[in-house]
Legacy VTK file of the C-alpha trace (Angstrom):
# vtk DataFile Version 3.0
C-alpha trace
ASCII
DATASET POLYDATA
POINTS 106 float
-67.679 124.048 273.669
-69.479 121.980 276.332
-72.226 124.565 276.676
-72.871 124.524 272.944
-73.019 120.746 273.030
-75.618 120.828 275.807
-77.759 123.207 273.788
-77.396 121.178 270.602
-78.146 117.911 272.354
-81.239 119.425 273.978
-82.333 120.660 270.563
-81.938 117.201 269.095
-84.075 115.764 271.880
-86.971 117.940 270.767
-86.737 120.537 273.526
-86.708 123.248 270.873
-89.498 124.151 268.525
-89.499 125.892 265.202
-91.249 129.236 265.362
-94.211 129.581 263.076
-95.971 132.751 262.071
-99.175 133.031 264.051
-100.540 136.241 262.563
-101.163 137.241 258.955
-102.222 140.808 258.192
-103.253 142.322 254.850
-100.900 145.055 253.653
-103.651 147.699 253.880
-104.279 146.895 257.551
-100.521 146.809 258.204
-100.203 150.240 256.611
-103.041 151.659 258.715
-101.888 150.009 261.967
-98.125 150.216 261.459
-97.272 151.968 264.737
-99.386 149.485 266.712
-97.655 146.587 264.935
-94.231 148.034 265.787
-95.261 148.293 269.437
-96.635 144.746 269.391
-93.460 143.264 267.866
-90.930 145.329 269.820
-88.672 143.102 271.910
-90.672 139.942 271.288
-89.811 136.859 269.278
-93.113 137.056 267.424
-93.320 137.493 263.675
-96.175 138.981 261.686
-96.636 138.105 258.028
-97.908 140.860 255.766
-100.000 139.639 252.871
-100.819 141.079 249.468
-103.893 139.575 247.829
-103.857 136.850 250.492
-100.272 135.792 249.763
-97.524 136.392 252.366
-95.066 138.918 250.909
-93.118 140.214 253.922
-92.471 139.530 257.591
-92.278 142.056 260.406
-89.928 141.100 263.258
-88.220 142.983 266.083
-84.642 144.239 265.826
-83.749 141.759 268.581
-85.048 138.866 266.480
-83.455 140.276 263.300
-80.041 140.568 264.979
-80.408 137.040 266.332
-81.125 135.732 262.830
-78.096 137.590 261.429
-75.884 136.087 264.133
-77.218 132.616 263.348
-76.543 133.109 259.638
-73.036 134.317 260.455
-72.317 131.142 262.430
-73.872 128.902 259.777
-71.776 130.533 257.051
-68.527 130.092 259.022
-67.282 126.705 257.799
-64.671 126.465 260.552
-67.260 127.037 263.279
-69.699 124.608 261.673
-67.039 121.904 261.410
-66.212 122.409 265.078
-69.901 122.082 265.971
-70.254 118.937 263.824
-67.187 117.400 265.495
-68.522 118.301 268.927
-71.875 116.685 268.135
-70.100 113.492 267.046
-68.066 113.470 270.259
-71.155 114.077 272.369
-73.051 111.267 270.656
-70.072 108.997 271.346
-70.284 109.902 275.036
-67.161 112.074 274.997
-68.501 115.041 276.916
-68.381 116.557 280.365
-71.542 117.309 282.326
-72.334 121.033 282.610
-72.484 120.800 286.413
-69.035 119.223 286.643
-67.461 121.942 284.511
-68.751 124.778 286.687
-68.621 123.080 290.096
-64.824 123.035 290.158
LINES 1 107
106 0 1 2 3 4 5 6 7 8 9 10 11 12 13 14 15 16 17 18 19 20 21 22 23 24 25 26 27 28 29 30 31 32 33 34 35 36 37 38 39 40 41 42 43 44 45 46 47 48 49 50 51 52 53 54 55 56 57 58 59 60 61 62 63 64 65 66 67 68 69 70 71 72 73 74 75 76 77 78 79 80 81 82 83 84 85 86 87 88 89 90 91 92 93 94 95 96 97 98 99 100 101 102 103 104 105
């Protein structure tokens, strides 16, 4: 649990950023360039929004990113895991944690 705490605490310090969609492509262009888009997305964490009449309607992401999102949703929907994470955050904020280096130096 200490590793998770380190990650969560780093996230709360602002070391993590929320990914935003950098590229918006009209559906017609996406249709014409689909194979190129697949190659561009493959293995990356990028996301491409596909628009219809200028309005984002879909998002193209890699399987790696998709699986990561599913895993995150699975954890978030597991009340027992979330309660454990919440408790760990409280303990960490109260100073009840062990430094990562100390755990693995022994």
